[in-house]
C-alpha positions as YAML, in Angstrom:
chain: A
units: angstrom
residues:
- id: 1
  name: UNK
  ca: [-14.60, -73.51, 1.20]
- id: 2
  name: UNK
  ca: [-12.67, -71.87, 4.03]
- id: 3
  name: UNK
  ca: [-10.35, -74.89, 4.32]
- id: 4
  name: UNK
  ca: [-9.34, -74.74, 0.66]
- id: 5
  name: UNK
  ca: [-8.82, -70.98, 0.55]
- id: 6
  name: UNK
  ca: [-5.08, -70.07, 0.55]
- id: 7
  name: UNK
  ca: [-3.92, -67.89, 3.40]
- id: 8
  name: UNK
  ca: [-1.47, -65.11, 2.60]
- id: 9
  name: UNK
  ca: [0.27, -63.35, 5.48]
- id: 10
  name: UNK
  ca: [2.99, -60.68, 5.41]
- id: 11
  name: UNK
  ca: [5.18, -59.77, 8.36]
- id: 12
  name: UNK
  ca: [6.41, -56.58, 6.68]
- id: 13
  name: UNK
  ca: [4.87, -53.50, 8.28]
- id: 14
  name: UNK
  ca: [3.97, -50.23, 6.54]
- id: 15
  name: UNK
  ca: [7.05, -48.69, 8.17]
- id: 16
  name: UNK
  ca: [9.23, -51.31, 6.44]
- id: 17
  name: UNK
  ca: [7.63, -50.42, 3.12]
- id: 18
  name: UNK
  ca: [8.32, -46.73, 3.65]
- id: 19
  name: UNK
  ca: [11.95, -47.50, 4.52]
- id: 20
  name: UNK
  ca: [12.30, -49.56, 1.34]
- id: 21
  name: UNK
  ca: [10.85, -46.74, -0.72]
- id: 22
  name: UNK
  ca: [13.30, -44.30, 0.91]
- id: 23
  name: UNK
  ca: [16.22, -46.62, 0.13]
- id: 24
  name: UNK
  ca: [15.07, -46.92, -3.49]
- id: 25
  name: UNK
  ca: [14.90, -43.14, -3.81]
- id: 26
  name: UNK
  ca: [18.33, -42.64, -2.23]
- id: 27
  name: UNK
  ca: [19.85, -45.31, -4.46]
- id: 28
  name: UNK
  ca: [18.35, -43.71, -7.57]
- id: 29
  name: UNK
  ca: [19.69, -40.29, -6.56]
- id: 30
  name: UNK
  ca: [23.15, -41.75, -5.89]
- id: 31
  name: UNK
  ca: [23.12, -43.51, -9.26]
- id: 32
  name: UNK
  ca: [22.13, -40.28, -11.00]
- id: 33
  name: UNK
  ca: [25.02, -38.41, -9.36]
- id: 34
  name: UNK
  ca: [27.49, -41.12, -10.39]
- id: 35
  name: UNK
  ca: [26.27, -41.03, -13.97]
- id: 36
  name: UNK
  ca: [26.66, -37.24, -14.07]
- id: 37
  name: UNK
  ca: [30.18, -37.57, -12.72]
- id: 38
  name: UNK
  ca: [31.06, -40.17, -15.34]
- id: 39
  name: UNK
  ca: [29.76, -37.91, -18.10]
- id: 40
  name: UNK
  ca: [31.86, -35.04, -16.76]
- id: 41
  name: UNK
  ca: [34.97, -37.22, -16.63]
- id: 42
  name: UNK
  ca: [34.39, -38.48, -20.17]
- id: 43
  name: UNK
  ca: [34.09, -34.90, -21.38]
- id: 44
  name: UNK
  ca: [37.37, -34.03, -19.63]
- id: 45
  name: UNK
  ca: [39.10, -37.04, -21.21]
- id: 46
  name: UNK
  ca: [37.89, -35.98, -24.64]
- id: 47
  name: UNK
  ca: [39.18, -32.46, -24.05]
- id: 48
  name: UNK
  ca: [42.59, -33.73, -22.94]
- id: 49
  name: UNK
  ca: [42.84, -35.98, -25.97]
- id: 50
  name: UNK
  ca: [42.09, -32.98, -28.15]
- id: 51
  name: UNK
  ca: [44.81, -31.04, -26.41]
- id: 52
  name: UNK
  ca: [47.28, -33.87, -26.99]
- id: 53
  name: UNK
  ca: [46.40, -33.79, -30.66]
- id: 54
  name: UNK
  ca: [47.02, -30.06, -30.74]
- id: 55
  name: UNK
  ca: [50.33, -30.50, -28.91]
- id: 56
  name: UNK
  ca: [51.46, -33.14, -31.34]
- id: 57
  name: UNK
  ca: [50.50, -30.96, -34.28]
- id: 58
  name: UNK
  ca: [52.49, -28.06, -32.86]
- id: 59
  name: UNK
  ca: [55.43, -30.36, -32.15]
- id: 60
  name: UNK
  ca: [55.36, -31.70, -35.68]
- id: 61
  name: UNK
  ca: [55.30, -28.21, -37.18]
- id: 62
  name: UNK
  ca: [57.66, -26.37, -34.80]
- id: 63
  name: UNK
  ca: [60.15, -29.14, -34.10]
- id: 64
  name: UNK
  ca: [60.96, -31.49, -31.28]
- id: 65
  name: UNK
  ca: [61.96, -28.74, -28.88]
- id: 66
  name: UNK
  ca: [58.54, -27.05, -28.91]
- id: 67
  name: UNK
  ca: [57.06, -29.66, -26.50]
- id: 68
  name: UNK
  ca: [59.24, -31.71, -24.24]
- id: 69
  name: UNK
  ca: [58.74, -35.35, -23.47]
- id: 70
  name: UNK
  ca: [58.14, -34.46, -19.84]
- id: 71
  name: UNK
  ca: [55.13, -32.39, -20.78]
- id: 72
  name: UNK
  ca: [53.73, -35.20, -22.87]
- id: 73
  name: UNK
  ca: [54.30, -37.64, -20.04]
- id: 74
  name: UNK
  ca: [52.32, -35.42, -17.64]
- id: 75
  name: UNK
  ca: [49.41, -35.25, -20.04]
- id: 76
  name: UNK
  ca: [49.44, -39.02, -20.47]
- id: 77
  name: UNK
  ca: [49.52, -39.48, -16.68]
- id: 78
  name: UNK
  ca: [46.47, -37.23, -16.37]
- id: 79
  name: UNK
  ca: [44.66, -39.28, -18.98]
- id: 80
  name: UNK
  ca: [45.45, -42.49, -17.14]
- id: 81
  name: UNK
  ca: [44.24, -41.04, -13.84]
- id: 82
  name: UNK
  ca: [41.00, -39.86, -15.40]
- id: 83
  name: UNK
  ca: [40.47, -43.25, -17.01]
- id: 84
  name: UNK
  ca: [41.07, -44.94, -13.64]
- id: 85
  name: UNK
  ca: [38.49, -42.72, -11.96]
- id: 86
  name: UNK
  ca: [36.01, -43.41, -14.73]
- id: 87
  name: UNK
  ca: [36.39, -47.15, -14.23]
- id: 88
  name: UNK
  ca: [35.92, -46.79, -10.46]
- id: 89
  name: UNK
  ca: [32.74, -44.79, -11.01]
- id: 90
  name: UNK
  ca: [31.48, -47.43, -13.45]
- id: 91
  name: UNK
  ca: [32.06, -50.11, -10.82]
- id: 92
  name: UNK
  ca: [30.17, -48.05, -8.24]
- id: 93
  name: UNK
  ca: [27.22, -47.73, -10.61]
- id: 94
  name: UNK
  ca: [27.21, -51.50, -11.24]
- id: 95
  name: UNK
  ca: [27.33, -52.24, -7.50]
- id: 96
  name: UNK
  ca: [24.51, -49.78, -6.87]
- id: 97
  name: UNK
  ca: [22.35, -51.44, -9.53]
- id: 98
  name: UNK
  ca: [23.05, -54.89, -8.02]
- id: 99
  name: UNK
  ca: [22.13, -53.56, -4.58]
- id: 100
  name: UNK
  ca: [18.82, -52.31, -5.96]
- id: 101
  name: UNK
  ca: [18.15, -55.70, -7.53]
- id: 102
  name: UNK
  ca: [18.76, -57.44, -4.18]
- id: 103
  name: UNK
  ca: [16.21, -55.30, -2.33]
- id: 104
  name: UNK
  ca: [13.10, -57.28, -1.33]
- id: 105
  name: UNK
  ca: [9.95, -56.78, -3.34]
- id: 106
  name: UNK
  ca: [6.97, -55.03, -1.72]
- id: 107
  name: UNK
  ca: [4.84, -57.45, 0.34]
- id: 108
  name: UNK
  ca: [1.69, -58.94, -1.18]
- id: 109
  name: UNK
  ca: [-1.70, -57.79, 0.10]
- id: 110
  name: UNK
  ca: [-2.88, -59.38, 3.34]
- id: 111
  name: UNK
  ca: [-6.03, -61.43, 2.81]
- id: 112
  name: UNK
  ca: [-8.33, -62.80, 5.49]
- id: 113
  name: UNK
  ca: [-10.48, -65.90, 5.23]
- id: 114
  name: UNK
  ca: [-13.91, -65.24, 3.69]
- id: 115
  name: UNK
  ca: [-16.67, -64.93, 6.24]
- id: 116
  name: UNK
  ca: [-20.14, -66.12, 5.17]
- id: 117
  name: UNK
  ca: [-22.71, -63.52, 5.96]
- id: 118
  name: UNK
  ca: [-26.23, -63.15, 4.68]
- id: 119
  name: UNK
  ca: [-28.11, -60.01, 3.88]
- id: 120
  name: UNK
  ca: [-31.32, -59.29, 5.68]
- id: 121
  name: UNK
  ca: [-34.44, -59.75, 3.52]
- id: 122
  name: UNK
  ca: [-35.96, -56.53, 2.30]
- id: 123
  name: UNK
  ca: [-39.52, -56.09, 3.57]
- id: 124
  name: UNK
  ca: [-42.24, -54.00, 1.96]
- id: 125
  name: UNK
  ca: [-42.81, -50.97, 4.21]
- id: 126
  name: UNK
  ca: [-46.42, -50.77, 3.15]
- id: 127
  name: UNK
  ca: [-47.27, -54.40, 3.78]
- id: 128
  name: UNK
  ca: [-48.16, -53.92, 7.43]
- id: 129
  name: UNK
  ca: [-50.46, -50.93, 6.93]
- id: 130
  name: UNK
  ca: [-52.47, -52.04, 3.89]
- id: 131
  name: UNK
  ca: [-54.94, -54.05, 5.95]
- id: 132
  name: UNK
  ca: [-55.63, -51.24, 8.41]
- id: 133
  name: UNK
  ca: [-56.06, -48.69, 5.63]
- id: 134
  name: UNK
  ca: [-58.53, -50.98, 3.86]
- id: 135
  name: UNK
  ca: [-60.57, -51.51, 7.00]
- id: 136
  name: UNK
  ca: [-60.65, -47.77, 7.75]
- id: 137
  name: UNK
  ca: [-61.83, -47.05, 4.19]
- id: 138
  name: UNK
  ca: [-64.61, -49.60, 4.46]
- id: 139
  name: UNK
  ca: [-65.68, -48.28, 7.87]
- id: 140
  name: UNK
  ca: [-65.93, -44.74, 6.54]
- id: 141
  name: UNK
  ca: [-68.06, -45.94, 3.66]
- id: 142
  name: UNK
  ca: [-65.80, -44.40, 1.06]
- id: 143
  name: UNK
  ca: [-64.74, -46.44, -1.99]
- id: 144
  name: UNK
  ca: [-61.00, -46.91, -2.39]
- id: 145
  name: UNK
  ca: [-59.45, -45.42, -5.56]
- id: 146
  name: UNK
  ca: [-58.45, -47.98, -8.13]
- id: 147
  name: UNK
  ca: [-56.23, -47.79, -11.15]
- id: 148
  name: UNK
  ca: [-56.48, -49.66, -14.37]
- id: 149
  name: UNK
  ca: [-53.82, -52.43, -14.33]
- id: 150
  name: UNK
  ca: [-53.39, -52.00, -18.10]
- id: 151
  name: UNK
  ca: [-52.39, -48.33, -17.80]
- id: 152
  name: UNK
  ca: [-50.52, -48.47, -14.47]
- id: 153
  name: UNK
  ca: [-46.71, -48.33, -15.03]
- id: 154
  name: UNK
  ca: [-44.74, -51.27, -13.73]
- id: 155
  name: UNK
  ca: [-41.36, -50.67, -12.10]
- id: 156
  name: UNK
  ca: [-39.16, -53.72, -12.42]
- id: 157
  name: UNK
  ca: [-36.57, -54.07, -9.67]
- id: 158
  name: UNK
  ca: [-33.03, -54.93, -10.74]
- id: 159
  name: UNK
  ca: [-32.26, -58.60, -10.24]
- id: 160
  name: UNK
  ca: [-29.52, -59.06, -7.61]
- id: 161
  name: UNK
  ca: [-26.29, -60.56, -8.87]
- id: 162
  name: UNK
  ca: [-25.24, -62.05, -5.52]
- id: 163
  name: UNK
  ca: [-27.07, -64.75, -3.56]
- id: 164
  name: UNK
  ca: [-28.44, -63.85, -0.11]
- id: 165
  name: UNK
  ca: [-25.77, -65.94, 1.66]
- id: 166
  name: UNK
  ca: [-22.75, -64.90, -0.40]
- id: 167
  name: UNK
  ca: [-19.25, -64.98, 1.12]
- id: 168
  name: UNK
  ca: [-16.91, -62.03, 1.02]
- id: 169
  name: UNK
  ca: [-13.57, -60.56, 2.11]
- id: 170
  name: UNK
  ca: [-13.27, -57.44, 4.26]
- id: 171
  name: UNK
  ca: [-10.50, -55.43, 2.55]
- id: 172
  name: UNK
  ca: [-8.85, -52.38, 4.10]
- id: 173
  name: UNK
  ca: [-7.94, -49.86, 1.42]
- id: 174
  name: UNK
  ca: [-4.24, -49.01, 1.25]
- id: 175
  name: UNK
  ca: [-2.76, -45.67, 0.26]
- id: 176
  name: UNK
  ca: [-3.06, -45.00, -3.47]
- id: 177
  name: UNK
  ca: [-5.28, -48.02, -4.22]
- id: 178
  name: UNK
  ca: [-8.13, -47.79, -6.68]
- id: 179
  name: UNK
  ca: [-11.16, -50.06, -6.71]
- id: 180
  name: UNK
  ca: [-10.03, -51.66, -9.98]
- id: 181
  name: UNK
  ca: [-6.64, -52.52, -8.47]
- id: 182
  name: UNK
  ca: [-8.31, -54.09, -5.42]
- id: 183
  name: UNK
  ca: [-10.58, -56.24, -7.59]
- id: 184
  name: UNK
  ca: [-7.62, -57.39, -9.71]
- id: 185
  name: UNK
  ca: [-5.66, -58.36, -6.57]
- id: 186
  name: UNK
  ca: [-8.44, -60.63, -5.32]
- id: 187
  name: UNK
  ca: [-9.16, -62.09, -8.74]
- id: 188
  name: UNK
  ca: [-5.49, -63.02, -9.18]
- id: 189
  name: UNK
  ca: [-4.93, -64.01, -5.54]
- id: 190
  name: UNK
  ca: [-7.93, -66.35, -5.25]
- id: 191
  name: UNK
  ca: [-8.85, -67.11, -8.86]
- id: 192
  name: UNK
  ca: [-12.12, -65.16, -8.55]
- id: 193
  name: UNK
  ca: [-14.22, -63.52, -11.24]
- id: 194
  name: UNK
  ca: [-15.33, -60.43, -9.36]
- id: 195
  name: UNK
  ca: [-16.54, -57.48, -11.40]
- id: 196
  name: UNK
  ca: [-17.22, -53.88, -10.47]
- id: 197
  name: UNK
  ca: [-20.99, -54.43, -10.38]
- id: 198
  name: UNK
  ca: [-20.57, -57.21, -7.79]
- id: 199
  name: UNK
  ca: [-18.58, -54.94, -5.48]
- id: 200
  name: UNK
  ca: [-21.06, -52.08, -5.89]
- id: 201
  name: UNK
  ca: [-23.94, -54.42, -5.03]
- id: 202
  name: UNK
  ca: [-22.09, -55.66, -1.95]
- id: 203
  name: UNK
  ca: [-21.31, -52.05, -0.92]
- id: 204
  name: UNK
  ca: [-24.40, -49.95, -1.74]
- id: 205
  name: UNK
  ca: [-22.96, -46.74, -0.27]
- id: 206
  name: UNK
  ca: [-19.48, -47.12, -1.79]
- id: 207
  name: UNK
  ca: [-18.14, -44.28, -3.96]
- id: 208
  name: UNK
  ca: [-15.25, -45.73, -6.02]
- id: 209
  name: UNK
  ca: [-13.83, -42.31, -6.86]
- id: 210
  name: UNK
  ca: [-13.47, -41.39, -3.16]
- id: 211
  name: UNK
  ca: [-11.60, -44.30, -1.57]
- id: 212
  name: UNK
  ca: [-9.53, -43.39, 1.49]
- id: 213
  name: UNK
  ca: [-6.78, -45.41, 3.24]
- id: 214
  name: UNK
  ca: [-8.19, -47.60, 6.01]
- id: 215
  name: UNK
  ca: [-11.67, -47.73, 4.48]
- id: 216
  name: UNK
  ca: [-13.28, -51.17, 4.60]
- id: 217
  name: UNK
  ca: [-14.59, -52.56, 1.31]
- id: 218
  name: UNK
  ca: [-16.51, -55.82, 1.00]
- id: 219
  name: UNK
  ca: [-15.20, -58.03, -1.84]
- id: 220
  name: UNK
  ca: [-17.71, -60.82, -2.65]
- id: 221
  name: UNK
  ca: [-16.49, -64.31, -3.53]
- id: 222
  name: UNK
  ca: [-17.56, -64.80, -7.16]
- id: 223
  name: UNK
  ca: [-16.22, -67.82, -9.08]
...
C-alpha cells in the first residue's frame, strides 16, 4: 500500500506563507487607495463639468464677453488632465489585480507515508486475580456471593471501527485548522473515507474543540 500512496511534498516554508499573506494584504490596501482616488477624481470631473455648464449658461444669457475663450480653454485643459489621471489610476488598478493573480497559491498540506502500527490488546485487569481470590475464599470456608445471571445487567462494549493493525498518518496541526478541515484534506488527498468517529477512536484523548498548532493527530487510513 505504501508504494501506491502518492507523496506530496512542499518546499515552501511557513515564513514564505506569511510573506505571501503580507503581500496580499499590502496589495489589497494599495488597490483600495487607488479606488478611493479614482472616485475622488470622478467627483471632481463631475463638478467641473457642472461648472462648465453654468459658465455656458451665463455666457448665453450675458453675452459672449461674459466668459472669454481663454477661460473656457483652461477649464477644458483641467478636464483633460483629470481624465488622464483617471486613466492612469485605472491602469494601476488593473496591473495590481494582475499582480495578485500571478501570486503563487498557498502550498498543499505535507503528507507522510502511512505507517502500519497495531494497538496493544486490552487485557482484563481482574483476570489475573480471580483465581487467587477464589482459592482464598475456599480456604476460609466462606461461600462466594453469586448473582442471578437473569437479573445482572450486561454492559456491552462498543464495537471498534478500526482493525487492530490499521494504518494511519501522523498529522501536525497547522494554525487555524479544525478537525473537520484536516479530515477533508486527507479524504481528498488520498481518496479516503475517514469520518470523525474514526479519528476519535484513533485518538482517545483528543479534544476536537481544543486543537493547537503543532499538535500531532493520528488520521487512520479508511477506504
